[in-house]
Backbone as CSV, one residue per row, in Angstrom:
resi,resn,N_x,N_y,N_z,CA_x,CA_y,CA_z,C_x,C_y,C_z
1,MET,0.827,-1.206,0.000,0.000,0.000,0.000,0.866,1.262,0.000
2,LYS,1.964,1.216,0.779,2.859,2.375,0.818,3.434,2.662,-0.573
3,ILE,3.816,1.607,-1.290,4.392,1.769,-2.622,3.369,2.375,-3.572
4,ILE,2.130,1.872,-3.496,1.071,2.374,-4.363,0.821,3.857,-4.112
5,LEU,0.721,4.220,-2.842,0.461,5.619,-2.502,1.633,6.512,-2.896
6,LEU,2.844,6.000,-2.755,4.023,6.773,-3.147,4.025,7.021,-4.646
7,LEU,3.686,5.998,-5.431,3.638,6.152,-6.885,2.578,7.168,-7.290
8,ILE,1.433,7.144,-6.580,0.388,8.132,-6.855,0.923,9.528,-6.588
9,SER,1.610,9.688,-5.459,2.149,10.999,-5.088,3.145,11.491,-6.135
10,LEU,4.048,10.614,-6.569,5.060,10.992,-7.554,4.427,11.368,-8.876
11,SER,3.390,10.625,-9.249,2.732,10.909,-10.519,2.040,12.264,-10.494
12,ILE,1.511,12.632,-9.333,0.810,13.912,-9.208,1.768,15.079,-9.348
13,PHE,2.900,14.980,-8.666,3.799,16.129,-8.595,4.838,16.171,-9.725
14,SER,4.747,15.222,-10.648,5.697,15.206,-11.757,5.075,15.728,-13.040
15,ILE,3.802,16.087,-13.015,3.143,16.579,-14.213,2.881,18.065,-14.087
16,SER,2.516,18.686,-15.199,2.363,20.138,-15.235,1.207,20.594,-14.353
17,CYS,1.160,21.897,-14.112,0.252,22.443,-13.100,-1.219,22.179,-13.416
18,SER,-1.657,22.540,-14.637,-3.083,22.388,-14.952,-3.545,20.937,-14.931
19,PRO,-2.839,20.018,-15.624,-3.238,18.611,-15.536,-3.138,18.078,-14.107
20,ARG,-2.185,18.587,-13.345,-2.031,18.126,-11.974,-3.270,18.450,-11.162
21,LYS,-3.838,19.646,-11.390,-5.061,20.002,-10.674,-6.199,19.062,-11.033
22,MET,-6.251,18.683,-12.312,-7.302,17.767,-12.727,-7.108,16.399,-12.100
23,VAL,-5.864,15.927,-12.095,-5.559,14.638,-11.478,-5.867,14.683,-9.992
24,MET,-5.483,15.766,-9.340,-5.717,15.905,-7.914,-7.209,15.896,-7.603
25,ARG,-7.977,16.612,-8.438,-9.423,16.648,-8.215,-10.039,15.261,-8.363
26,ASN,-9.640,14.560,-9.422,-10.172,13.210,-9.637,-9.733,12.257,-8.530
27,LEU,-8.490,12.406,-8.091,-7.970,11.527,-7.049,-8.700,11.758,-5.734
28,THR,-8.869,13.010,-5.366,-9.527,13.292,-4.090,-10.995,12.872,-4.115
29,GLU,-11.625,12.999,-5.263,-13.011,12.541,-5.363,-13.112,11.039,-5.124
30,SER,-12.135,10.298,-5.657,-12.169,8.840,-5.499,-11.755,8.414,-4.096
31,LEU,-10.924,9.218,-3.423,-10.430,8.847,-2.097,-11.254,9.447,-0.957
32,SER,-12.182,10.330,-1.288,-12.931,11.020,-0.245,-14.063,10.191,0.343
33,GLY,-14.410,9.100,-0.277,-15.492,8.265,0.220,-15.021,7.320,1.300
34,GLU,-15.806,6.275,1.531,-15.463,5.290,2.543,-14.144,4.601,2.201
35,ALA,-13.341,4.341,3.216,-12.059,3.656,3.013,-12.319,2.160,2.911
36,ALA,-12.757,1.740,1.710,-13.173,0.349,1.522,-12.024,-0.628,1.746
37,PHE,-10.800,-0.173,1.463,-9.650,-1.049,1.663,-9.511,-1.439,3.136
38,LEU,-10.057,-0.598,4.018,-9.942,-0.824,5.458,-11.117,-1.630,5.992
39,THR,-12.330,-1.235,5.638,-13.513,-1.849,6.225,-13.632,-3.325,5.900
40,GLY,-13.093,-3.745,4.754,-13.207,-5.143,4.366,-12.012,-5.990,4.737
41,GLU,-11.072,-5.457,5.496,-9.843,-6.170,5.844,-10.025,-6.974,7.127
42,ASP,-9.551,-8.230,7.101,-9.689,-9.078,8.298,-8.372,-9.286,9.034
43,ASP,-7.357,-8.510,8.661,-6.053,-8.600,9.324,-5.753,-7.264,10.002
44,PRO,-6.103,-7.098,11.279,-5.892,-5.833,11.965,-4.438,-5.365,11.952
45,GLU,-3.494,-6.290,11.998,-2.089,-5.894,12.012,-1.676,-5.250,10.690
46,LEU,-2.266,-5.717,9.608,-1.986,-5.107,8.308,-2.474,-3.658,8.295
47,ILE,-3.645,-3.432,8.853,-4.179,-2.073,8.941,-3.326,-1.225,9.878
48,ARG,-2.891,-1.822,10.992,-2.038,-1.090,11.942,-0.780,-0.565,11.252
49,GLU,-0.199,-1.375,10.408,1.034,-0.988,9.731,0.793,0.049,8.637
50,ALA,-0.350,-0.051,7.959,-0.615,0.845,6.828,-1.223,2.175,7.245
51,LEU,-1.920,2.207,8.365,-2.720,3.375,8.718,-1.916,4.657,8.931
52,PRO,-0.781,4.643,9.640,-0.058,5.903,9.838,0.339,6.580,8.524
53,PHE,0.836,5.804,7.576,1.209,6.385,6.284,-0.026,6.917,5.572
54,THR,-1.118,6.159,5.647,-2.353,6.573,4.982,-2.881,7.880,5.567
55,MET,-2.825,8.012,6.885,-3.278,9.239,7.533,-2.482,10.447,7.044
56,LYS,-1.168,10.300,6.989,-0.330,11.402,6.537,-0.547,11.699,5.053
57,PHE,-0.801,10.643,4.270,-1.067,10.843,2.853,-2.333,11.672,2.656
58,TYR,-3.374,11.356,3.416,-4.613,12.116,3.298,-4.406,13.565,3.731
59,GLU,-3.614,13.781,4.769,-3.342,15.158,5.180,-2.556,15.897,4.095
60,THR,-1.699,15.189,3.377,-0.986,15.800,2.252,-1.964,16.196,1.151
61,LEU,-2.929,15.339,0.875,-3.961,15.682,-0.107,-4.721,16.937,0.318
62,LEU,-4.961,17.078,1.622,-5.703,18.234,2.108,-4.939,19.541,1.911
63,GLN,-3.621,19.465,1.815,-2.849,20.671,1.550,-3.176,21.220,0.162
64,GLN,-3.553,20.318,-0.753,-3.911,20.717,-2.105,-5.414,20.948,-2.265
65,GLU,-6.209,20.242,-1.463,-7.674,20.311,-1.568,-8.267,20.680,-0.206
66,SER,-7.853,21.796,0.333,-8.241,22.172,1.694,-9.718,22.517,1.830
67,ASN,-10.398,22.768,0.710,-11.813,23.124,0.758,-12.716,21.959,0.379
68,ASN,-12.209,20.753,0.502,-12.983,19.560,0.192,-13.545,18.990,1.498
69,PRO,-14.810,19.198,1.803,-15.353,18.758,3.101,-15.330,17.242,3.272
70,GLN,-15.599,16.502,2.207,-15.617,15.048,2.303,-14.225,14.493,2.584
71,LEU,-13.209,15.150,2.032,-11.837,14.709,2.281,-11.446,14.972,3.736
72,HIS,-11.908,16.076,4.294,-11.679,16.344,5.721,-12.360,15.274,6.571
73,LEU,-13.565,14.892,6.187,-14.301,13.868,6.922,-13.550,12.540,6.899
74,THR,-13.124,12.121,5.724,-12.431,10.838,5.604,-11.107,10.858,6.365
75,THR,-10.374,11.952,6.279,-9.107,12.074,7.005,-9.357,11.998,8.505
76,GLY,-10.371,12.706,8.967,-10.706,12.663,10.389,-11.065,11.270,10.853
77,LYS,-11.826,10.543,10.052,-12.230,9.186,10.413,-11.014,8.268,10.574
78,LEU,-10.005,8.465,9.749,-8.799,7.639,9.858,-8.084,7.892,11.188
79,PHE,-7.989,9.161,11.580,-7.351,9.483,12.861,-8.170,8.940,14.034
80,ILE,-9.486,9.043,13.928,-10.354,8.560,15.002,-10.265,7.051,15.130
81,LEU,-10.257,6.368,14.002,-10.143,4.919,14.019,-8.819,4.486,14.642
82,ASN,-7.745,5.150,14.263,-6.436,4.811,14.816,-6.421,5.026,16.329
83,ALA,-7.016,6.138,16.760,-7.068,6.427,18.196,-7.826,5.347,18.945
84,HIS,-8.941,4.925,18.391,-9.807,3.985,19.106,-9.276,2.556,19.089
85,ILE,-8.948,2.063,17.910,-8.567,0.650,17.766,-7.127,0.388,18.170
86,PHE,-6.223,1.260,17.772,-4.808,0.962,17.950,-4.130,1.722,19.084
87,LEU,-4.881,2.582,19.767,-4.318,3.278,20.918,-5.147,3.046,22.189
88,MET,-6.464,3.299,22.128,-7.280,3.163,23.336,-7.510,1.706,23.748
89,LEU,-7.814,0.843,22.808,-8.025,-0.562,23.174,-6.765,-1.161,23.802
90,PRO,-5.589,-0.965,23.191,-4.365,-1.455,23.852,-4.118,-0.787,25.198
91,ALA,-4.442,0.502,25.305,-4.245,1.203,26.579,-5.117,0.589,27.668
92,ASP,-6.350,0.235,27.321,-7.241,-0.381,28.297,-6.695,-1.719,28.785
93,THR,-6.140,-2.500,27.872,-5.612,-3.805,28.275,-4.364,-3.648,29.136
94,LEU,-3.511,-2.672,28.781,-2.292,-2.459,29.562,-2.609,-1.886,30.935
95,GLN,-3.639,-1.062,31.011,-3.991,-0.449,32.293,-4.433,-1.497,33.306
96,MET,-5.014,-2.588,32.831,-5.424,-3.662,33.724,-4.225,-4.277,34.443
97,HIS,-3.049,-4.140,33.826,-1.821,-4.686,34.417,-0.940,-3.588,35.008
98,ASN,-1.528,-2.381,35.160,-0.787,-1.233,35.716,0.489,-0.946,34.938
99,ASP,0.429,-1.148,33.643,1.585,-0.888,32.786,1.662,0.608,32.494
100,PRO,2.793,1.270,32.793,2.911,2.713,32.554,2.770,3.094,31.083
101,GLN,2.946,2.130,30.177,2.791,2.401,28.758,1.359,2.809,28.430
102,ALA,0.420,2.407,29.275,-0.988,2.749,29.044,-1.196,4.255,29.022
103,ALA,-0.540,4.970,29.925,-0.688,6.425,29.983,-0.163,7.087,28.718
104,ILE,0.919,6.539,28.178,1.488,7.085,26.936,0.520,6.895,25.783
105,LEU,-0.068,5.714,25.698,-1.033,5.435,24.632,-2.263,6.322,24.764
106,ARG,-2.694,6.568,25.996,-3.864,7.422,26.196,-3.593,8.862,25.767
107,ARG,-2.411,9.354,26.036,-2.068,10.711,25.592,-2.086,10.799,24.071
108,ARG,-1.537,9.788,23.433,-1.554,9.762,21.962,-2.979,9.632,21.439
109,ALA,-3.772,8.808,22.094,-5.159,8.619,21.672,-5.921,9.945,21.750
110,LYS,-5.746,10.663,22.857,-6.420,11.948,23.002,-6.035,12.887,21.864
111,ASN,-4.768,12.938,21.551,-4.288,13.804,20.488,-4.903,13.431,19.144
112,HIS,-4.953,12.132,18.858,-5.497,11.688,17.575,-7.011,11.864,17.511
113,TYR,-7.683,11.632,18.631,-9.129,11.889,18.660,-9.420,13.350,18.326
114,LEU,-8.710,14.268,18.985,-8.962,15.690,18.779,-8.551,16.124,17.379
115,ARG,-7.477,15.545,16.884,-7.041,15.854,15.521,-8.098,15.400,14.517
116,GLY,-8.624,14.199,14.753,-9.677,13.693,13.885,-10.936,14.532,13.988
117,ARG,-11.326,14.887,15.224,-12.505,15.729,15.421,-12.374,17.040,14.668
118,ASP,-11.199,17.665,14.767,-11.006,18.967,14.140,-11.061,18.868,12.615
119,HIS,-10.566,17.769,12.056,-10.691,17.568,10.613,-12.165,17.479,10.215
120,VAL,-12.928,16.707,10.959,-14.347,16.529,10.635,-15.106,17.843,10.773
121,LEU,-14.833,18.561,11.856,-15.514,19.844,12.050,-15.102,20.862,10.990
122,ARG,-13.865,20.755,10.516,-13.438,21.647,9.429,-14.267,21.375,8.177
123,GLY,-14.543,20.095,7.926,-15.390,19.765,6.786,-16.774,20.356,6.935
124,LEU,-17.328,20.298,8.143,-18.646,20.859,8.396,-18.614,22.381,8.287
125,GLU,-17.506,22.980,8.707,-17.344,24.430,8.621,-17.367,24.902,7.168
126,ILE,-16.798,24.116,6.269,-16.805,24.465,4.847,-18.237,24.507,4.326
127,LEU,-19.043,23.575,4.804,-20.442,23.513,4.375,-21.287,24.603,5.013
128,TYR,-20.973,24.942,6.276,-21.756,25.931,7.027,-20.795,26.882,7.745
129,PRO,-20.311,27.912,7.065,-19.351,28.835,7.684,-19.861,29.398,9.011
130,GLY,-19.013,29.303,10.028,-19.343,29.815,11.346,-19.914,28.783,12.297
131,ILE,-20.232,27.594,11.793,-20.889,26.603,12.641,-19.959,26.017,13.702
132,THR,-18.667,25.939,13.388,-17.725,25.304,14.307,-17.629,26.051,15.630
133,ASP,-17.540,27.372,15.582,-17.454,28.144,16.830,-18.694,27.939,17.690
134,SER,-19.846,27.849,17.048,-21.082,27.636,17.800,-21.115,26.255,18.432
135,ILE,-20.612,25.259,17.710,-20.571,23.899,18.253,-19.615,23.825,19.432
136,ARG,-18.473,24.491,19.323,-17.453,24.422,20.373,-17.811,25.232,21.607
137,THR,-18.289,26.440,21.407,-18.452,27.332,22.559,-19.755,28.122,22.571
138,GLY,-20.479,28.153,21.471,-21.654,28.998,21.388,-22.955,28.254,21.608
139,CYS,-23.986,28.714,20.963,-25.309,28.104,21.074,-25.385,26.918,20.120
140,ILE,-25.187,25.728,20.644,-25.103,24.561,19.786,-26.459,24.209,19.172
141,ASP,-27.547,24.479,19.882,-28.871,24.186,19.331,-29.135,25.010,18.080
142,SER,-28.751,26.262,18.128,-28.926,27.128,16.961,-28.045,26.662,15.808
143,ALA,-26.824,26.245,16.140,-25.899,25.780,15.108,-26.436,24.541,14.410
144,LEU,-26.968,23.618,15.200,-27.421,22.350,14.630,-28.742,22.472,13.894
145,SER,-29.417,23.596,14.043,-30.660,23.787,13.295,-30.402,23.937,11.803
146,GLN,-29.133,24.180,11.432,-28.788,24.370,10.027,-28.606,23.048,9.281
147,VAL,-28.231,22.002,9.993,-27.782,20.790,9.319,-28.952,19.925,8.878
148,SER,-28.639,18.980,7.969,-29.661,18.083,7.444,-29.170,16.646,7.513
149,ILE,-29.978,15.736,7.034,-29.644,14.313,7.094,-28.355,13.999,6.332
150,SER,-28.024,14.802,5.335,-26.797,14.572,4.565,-25.541,14.880,5.372
151,ASP,-25.704,15.521,6.531,-24.556,15.911,7.358,-24.336,14.978,8.549
152,THR,-25.112,13.905,8.640,-25.047,13.075,9.838,-23.683,12.439,10.067
153,SER,-22.944,12.145,9.008,-21.608,11.563,9.192,-20.683,12.540,9.911
154,TYR,-20.784,13.826,9.578,-19.973,14.847,10.247,-20.348,14.943,11.729
155,LEU,-21.638,14.893,12.001,-22.093,14.998,13.387,-21.641,13.791,14.201
156,TYR,-21.834,12.599,13.652,-21.501,11.374,14.383,-19.997,11.275,14.650
157,TRP,-19.194,11.454,13.618,-17.747,11.234,13.787,-17.092,12.303,14.658
158,SER,-17.557,13.537,14.575,-16.992,14.563,15.463,-17.389,14.291,16.907
159,SER,-18.596,13.765,17.116,-19.044,13.496,18.481,-18.283,12.328,19.103
160,VAL,-18.102,11.227,18.362,-17.408,10.084,18.960,-15.934,10.402,19.193
161,ALA,-15.355,11.252,18.341,-13.974,11.668,18.570,-13.865,12.524,19.830
162,TRP,-14.788,13.435,19.994,-14.827,14.326,21.155,-14.983,13.507,22.435
163,LEU,-15.951,12.596,22.427,-16.177,11.751,23.601,-14.981,10.842,23.863
164,GLY,-14.351,10.355,22.795,-13.168,9.517,22.954,-12.026,10.266,23.622
165,ALA,-11.848,11.528,23.239,-10.788,12.342,23.845,-11.057,12.566,25.325
166,ILE,-12.318,12.783,25.677,-12.681,12.959,27.088,-12.360,11.698,27.872
167,ARG,-12.706,10.553,27.317,-12.442,9.284,27.998,-10.937,9.020,28.106
168,ALA,-10.177,9.447,27.110,-8.734,9.205,27.119,-8.023,10.001,28.205
169,ASP,-8.591,11.149,28.588,-7.941,11.999,29.589,-8.995,12.554,30.549
170,ARG,-9.303,11.780,31.566,-10.311,12.194,32.546,-9.860,13.396,33.370
171,ARG,-8.570,13.682,33.380,-8.056,14.782,34.196,-8.191,16.138,33.512
172,ASP,-8.520,16.147,32.231,-8.714,17.401,31.514,-10.125,17.900,31.815
173,LEU,-10.250,18.709,32.867,-11.565,19.129,33.337,-12.300,19.998,32.324
174,ALA,-11.574,20.874,31.651,-12.219,21.745,30.665,-12.822,20.915,29.536
175,LEU,-12.080,19.923,29.103,-12.589,19.051,28.041,-13.772,18.238,28.552
176,GLY,-13.649,17.726,29.773,-14.724,16.923,30.344,-16.019,17.699,30.507
177,LEU,-15.910,18.968,30.883,-17.104,19.787,31.096,-17.807,20.136,29.783
178,SER,-17.145,19.857,28.667,-17.764,20.137,27.361,-18.584,18.959,26.854
179,VAL,-18.745,17.909,27.676,-19.302,16.647,27.213,-20.721,16.769,26.656
180,ARG,-21.472,17.741,27.115,-22.836,17.889,26.603,-22.852,18.268,25.117
181,ARG,-21.803,18.875,24.633,-21.747,19.288,23.225,-21.648,18.083,22.284
182,PRO,-20.691,17.170,22.489,-20.708,15.980,21.634,-21.968,15.145,21.823
183,ALA,-22.521,15.159,23.028,-23.782,14.441,23.254,-24.892,15.053,22.401
184,ALA,-24.896,16.383,22.292,-25.897,17.054,21.460,-25.730,16.668,19.990
185,LEU,-24.485,16.480,19.565,-24.236,16.054,18.182,-24.806,14.662,17.936
186,LEU,-24.677,13.784,18.919,-25.245,12.440,18.788,-26.766,12.485,18.758
187,HIS,-27.349,13.271,19.645,-28.807,13.387,19.654,-29.314,13.914,18.312
188,LYS,-28.602,14.879,17.746,-29.011,15.434,16.449,-28.861,14.378,15.355
189,THR,-27.799,13.609,15.412,-27.610,12.534,14.431,-28.807,11.592,14.442
190,ILE,-29.205,11.186,15.634,-30.312,10.239,15.775,-31.635,10.866,15.356
191,SER,-31.816,12.145,15.657,-33.074,12.800,15.281,-33.209,12.899,13.764
192,LEU,-32.074,13.026,13.076,-32.097,13.118,11.619,-32.128,11.744,10.954
193,LYS,-31.414,10.785,11.549,-31.302,9.450,10.952,-31.103,8.435,12.073
194,SER,-32.209,7.952,12.603,-32.159,7.098,13.789,-31.366,5.820,13.551
195,ASP,-31.363,5.315,12.317,-30.653,4.071,12.031,-29.235,4.310,11.529
196,PHE,-28.696,5.498,11.796,-27.346,5.820,11.306,-26.346,4.736,11.700
197,GLY,-25.580,4.276,10.711,-24.546,3.280,10.970,-25.075,1.990,11.552
198,GLU,-26.325,1.659,11.189,-26.962,0.442,11.714,-26.886,0.394,13.250
199,GLY,-27.208,1.530,13.855,-27.257,1.604,15.317,-26.025,2.189,15.966
200,ALA,-25.033,2.602,15.165,-23.772,3.109,15.734,-23.998,4.340,16.614
201,ALA,-24.890,5.244,16.179,-25.131,6.452,16.970,-25.804,6.114,18.300
202,HIS,-26.722,5.149,18.278,-27.366,4.727,19.524,-26.345,4.067,20.461
203,GLU,-25.444,3.285,19.905,-24.416,2.629,20.725,-23.521,3.667,21.401
204,ALA,-23.118,4.693,20.631,-22.269,5.744,21.195,-23.012,6.544,22.255
205,LEU,-24.287,6.833,22.002,-25.066,7.586,22.976,-25.294,6.762,24.239
206,SER,-25.472,5.466,24.078,-25.619,4.573,25.232,-24.366,4.609,26.100
207,LEU,-23.200,4.613,25.470,-21.945,4.673,26.208,-21.844,5.972,26.991
208,TYR,-22.216,7.086,26.350,-22.180,8.377,27.040,-23.132,8.390,28.233
209,LEU,-24.370,7.952,28.024,-25.385,8.005,29.078,-25.059,7.089,30.249
210,SER,-24.370,5.982,29.969,-24.028,5.044,31.041,-22.765,5.445,31.789
211,SER,-21.991,6.362,31.226,-20.706,6.733,31.821,-20.714,8.104,32.477
212,ALA,-21.509,9.025,31.943,-21.506,10.400,32.457,-22.249,10.480,33.787
213,PRO,-21.813,11.358,34.691,-22.575,11.581,35.930,-23.919,12.221,35.600
214,THR,-24.884,12.054,36.475,-26.220,12.591,36.215,-26.192,14.109,36.015
215,SER,-25.251,14.775,36.668,-25.153,16.227,36.531,-24.768,16.649,35.123
216,LEU,-24.187,15.712,34.362,-23.778,16.007,32.988,-24.588,15.198,31.976
217,GLY,-25.751,14.742,32.413,-26.654,14.080,31.476,-26.688,12.575,31.542
218,GLY,-25.937,11.968,32.438,-25.934,10.517,32.543,-27.286,9.966,32.970
219,ASP,-27.674,8.842,32.393,-28.977,8.241,32.723,-28.919,6.771,32.315
220,MET,-28.808,5.874,33.297,-28.634,4.462,32.998,-29.842,3.855,32.297
221,ASP,-31.037,4.267,32.670,-32.231,3.715,32.024,-32.285,4.089,30.545
222,LYS,-31.991,5.355,30.248,-31.971,5.775,28.843,-30.816,5.103,28.091
223,ALA,-29.712,4.883,28.792,-28.578,4.205,28.172,-28.984,2.815,27.694
224,LYS,-29.745,2.114,28.514,-30.195,0.770,28.144,-31.170,0.817,26.970
225,GLU,-31.989,1.843,26.935,-32.915,1.987,25.810,-32.152,2.140,24.500
226,HIS,-31.121,2.972,24.517,-30.335,3.179,23.292,-29.512,1.941,22.951
227,PHE,-29.090,1.209,23.953,-28.376,-0.046,23.703,-29.283,-1.029,22.965
228,GLN,-30.518,-1.139,23.391,-31.466,-2.029,22.737,-31.748,-1.579,21.305
229,LYS,-31.803,-0.276,21.088,-32.011,0.232,19.734,-30.800,-0.077,18.852
230,ALA,-29.613,0.015,19.434,-28.406,-0.323,18.681,-28.431,-1.782,18.255
231,LEU,-28.838,-2.662,19.159,-28.962,-4.079,18.825,-30.000,-4.296,17.729
232,SER,-31.101,-3.580,17.829,-32.184,-3.748,16.868,-31.774,-3.289,15.470
233,TYR,-31.182,-2.106,15.376,-30.805,-1.572,14.071,-29.691,-2.385,13.411
234,SER,-28.838,-2.990,14.218,-27.740,-3.798,13.667,-28.152,-5.243,13.451
235,SER,-29.363,-5.584,13.867,-29.845,-6.974,13.800,-28.909,-7.919,14.549
236,GLY,-28.260,-7.389,15.580,-27.361,-8.210,16.388,-26.133,-8.685,15.648
237,LYS,-25.692,-7.931,14.626,-24.568,-8.379,13.802,-23.289,-7.585,14.036
238,ASN,-23.318,-6.651,15.004,-22.124,-5.869,15.316,-21.533,-6.316,16.645
239,ALA,-20.340,-6.882,16.603,-19.706,-7.391,17.817,-19.464,-6.279,18.831
240,SER,-19.200,-5.073,18.357,-18.904,-3.965,19.271,-20.075,-3.675,20.200
241,THR,-21.305,-3.865,19.714,-22.473,-3.574,20.540,-22.544,-4.523,21.734
242,PHE,-22.253,-5.788,21.512,-22.279,-6.757,22.610,-21.147,-6.488,23.604
243,VAL,-19.988,-6.126,23.084,-18.871,-5.789,23.971,-19.228,-4.563,24.805
244,SER,-19.830,-3.567,24.166,-20.247,-2.359,24.876,-21.237,-2.690,25.986
245,GLY,-22.197,-3.563,25.696,-23.176,-3.952,26.708,-22.553,-4.672,27.881
246,ALA,-21.581,-5.535,27.586,-20.911,-6.284,28.653,-20.149,-5.356,29.587
247,LEU,-19.467,-4.372,29.030,-18.638,-3.482,29.838,-19.439,-2.369,30.507
248,ASN,-20.462,-1.858,29.823,-21.193,-0.705,30.338,-22.345,-1.071,31.258
249,PHE,-22.861,-2.284,31.135,-24.001,-2.673,31.958,-23.702,-3.874,32.844
250,ALA,-23.247,-4.966,32.238,-23.029,-6.188,33.023,-21.995,-5.976,34.120
251,VAL,-20.900,-5.328,33.807,-19.848,-5.104,34.815,-20.355,-4.174,35.907
252,LYS,-21.006,-3.079,35.528,-21.480,-2.107,36.515,-22.550,-2.695,37.431
253,GLU,-23.294,-3.673,36.919,-24.357,-4.291,37.715,-23.915,-5.615,38.324
254,ASN,-22.619,-5.922,38.177,-22.051,-7.154,38.724,-22.820,-8.400,38.245
255,ASP,-23.188,-8.374,36.982,-23.971,-9.458,36.382,-23.025,-10.340,35.559
256,LYS,-22.469,-11.343,36.193,-21.478,-12.195,35.531,-22.079,-12.985,34.386
257,GLN,-23.277,-13.469,34.588,-23.906,-14.281,33.552,-24.164,-13.459,32.289
258,SER,-24.682,-12.261,32.463,-24.920,-11.387,31.318,-23.608,-11.034,30.627
259,PHE,-22.563,-10.807,31.409,-21.243,-10.503,30.866,-20.787,-11.613,29.925
260,ARG,-20.888,-12.850,30.403,-20.466,-13.982,29.584,-21.349,-14.151,28.349
261,GLU,-22.651,-13.999,28.529,-23.577,-14.207,27.414,-23.362,-13.173,26.307
262,LEU,-23.199,-11.912,26.702,-23.008,-10.855,25.714,-21.699,-11.045,24.942
263,LEU,-20.642,-11.362,25.662,-19.356,-11.535,24.999,-19.331,-12.806,24.154
264,THR,-19.999,-13.829,24.600,-20.080,-15.055,23.805,-20.815,-14.788,22.494
265,GLN,-21.859,-13.980,22.558,-22.564,-13.608,21.330,-21.644,-12.854,20.382
266,ALA,-20.801,-11.991,20.937,-19.856,-11.248,20.098,-18.882,-12.187,19.400
267,THR,-18.412,-13.209,20.100,-17.448,-14.142,19.504,-18.071,-15.008,18.421
268,ARG,-19.381,-15.155,18.429,-20.057,-16.017,17.457,-20.441,-15.309,16.165
269,ILE,-20.224,-14.015,16.124,-20.574,-13.261,14.921,-19.632,-13.626,13.778
270,ASN,-20.190,-13.824,12.617,-19.409,-14.112,11.416,-18.969,-12.783,10.802
271,PRO,-17.689,-12.437,10.880,-17.256,-11.121,10.400,-17.387,-10.957,8.891
272,TYR,-17.511,-12.041,8.169,-17.547,-11.968,6.705,-18.968,-11.839,6.151
273,GLU,-19.948,-11.821,7.028,-21.338,-11.738,6.561,-21.621,-10.409,5.868
274,ASP,-20.950,-9.356,6.319,-21.117,-8.033,5.717,-19.728,-7.464,5.463
275,GLN,-19.394,-7.262,4.190,-18.049,-6.824,3.829,-17.691,-5.480,4.448
276,SER,-18.697,-4.649,4.692,-18.428,-3.314,5.225,-18.056,-3.324,6.705
277,THR,-18.262,-4.454,7.390,-17.957,-4.514,8.825,-16.956,-5.608,9.168
278,VAL,-16.256,-6.128,8.179,-15.295,-7.210,8.426,-14.239,-6.775,9.441
279,PHE,-13.658,-5.604,9.214,-12.558,-5.161,10.074,-13.020,-4.967,11.516
280,MET,-14.089,-4.195,11.713,-14.538,-3.902,13.074,-15.022,-5.154,13.790
281,ASN,-15.713,-6.030,13.074,-16.182,-7.261,13.717,-15.022,-8.187,14.058
282,THR,-13.992,-8.180,13.233,-12.803,-8.985,13.545,-12.130,-8.458,14.807
283,VAL,-11.962,-7.143,14.880,-11.319,-6.522,16.041,-12.113,-6.803,17.316
284,TYR,-13.418,-6.584,17.272,-14.223,-6.722,18.486,-14.506,-8.174,18.842
285,ARG,-14.516,-9.047,17.877,-14.648,-10.463,18.201,-13.405,-10.937,18.954
286,ASN,-12.236,-10.496,18.494,-10.996,-10.835,19.193,-10.963,-10.216,20.590
287,HIS,-11.458,-8.978,20.692,-11.465,-8.305,21.989,-12.417,-9.006,22.952
288,ALA,-13.545,-9.472,22.440,-14.510,-10.194,23.285,-13.883,-11.467,23.843
289,ARG,-13.115,-12.158,23.026,-12.432,-13.371,23.498,-11.438,-13.021,24.601
290,TRP,-10.739,-11.927,24.417,-9.760,-11.505,25.425,-10.465,-11.156,26.737
291,LEU,-11.583,-10.449,26.638,-12.335,-10.061,27.838,-12.868,-11.291,28.577
292,LEU,-13.325,-12.276,27.838,-13.803,-13.509,28.469,-12.671,-14.200,29.219
293,ASP,-11.501,-14.169,28.616,-10.350,-14.798,29.252,-9.925,-14.051,30.518
294,LYS,-10.214,-12.738,30.558,-9.808,-11.909,31.695,-10.980,-11.570,32.614
295,LYS,-12.047,-12.349,32.556,-13.264,-12.001,33.295,-13.040,-11.894,34.797
296,ASN,-12.061,-12.609,35.335,-11.802,-12.534,36.775,-11.339,-11.139,37.197
297,HIS,-10.840,-10.373,36.238,-10.436,-9.002,36.549,-11.662,-8.144,36.876
298,PHE,-12.790,-8.466,36.265,-14.002,-7.665,36.424,-14.894,-8.168,37.570
299,PHE,-14.757,-9.445,37.895,-15.602,-10.041,38.932,-14.723,-10.797,39.924
300,SER,-15.039,-10.648,41.167,-14.196,-11.229,42.229,-14.285,-12.744,42.279
301,SER,-15.409,-13.320,41.860,-15.552,-14.770,41.905,-16.434,-15.237,40.783
302,GLU,-16.391,-16.534,40.493,-17.193,-17.126,39.446,-18.449,-17.748,40.022
303,ASP,-19.514,-17.739,39.199,-20.737,-18.418,39.634,-20.513,-19.915,39.695
């Protein structure tokens, strides 16, 4: 993949200015959509090795196509994915063993989450000038009144990146106190397209509601409602939803049986049933197996 991307880069910058602009426009149009090379991959280590170069390549494209909102969205998604899968998940496993490397990974994860969020919000800013300041610090309800169903990807990805950064660094009080803003982005996503990502928005909102204190909008009953909606919209085919349920509900309620049942369901999912979710289902199926193996960490005794 590195060789292919390098050849593309060389071909772009070795031709004259006018044709180069045409090539760049065509290239960015083809690369601005879903990263199909990633979603259909069943080898997480291959993605781990390719992703850093790919992220930088997309940022290089943005230097030439800085006003392309879809390219900002795709670039942001790559940073967010890297933060979540290859930094936060490993950090969580290392933290269970009090490994100091976990703190380093969390700092990097926070940085990548925020970098990804800012790319996505930049894309939204291109579509709606002035909206970013309102989302960050102003009247977010007024800002979100402008958007439509075609903008739900921007809302969802900026919100999960924002929430991910908060989770990565609980000591950043200013960032933590902003949690209602990404939550508002999720609520807007669902109001516009309730089945977004086959329940992905409901799953993210469930995580927020089950983790936030009541003073900042936390509500366990509503969290469970959104969890059930996530299961329904995904038809029970997303391993991440079962893992989320095991960690956010079963552990907090000391329900060992539910913990095992949810994670066992995650391990039984066939990752190849839907090509668009091969990568994520492979990652979370493996993670579910690891969690089952480490269940004694979450519960003091076995039934």
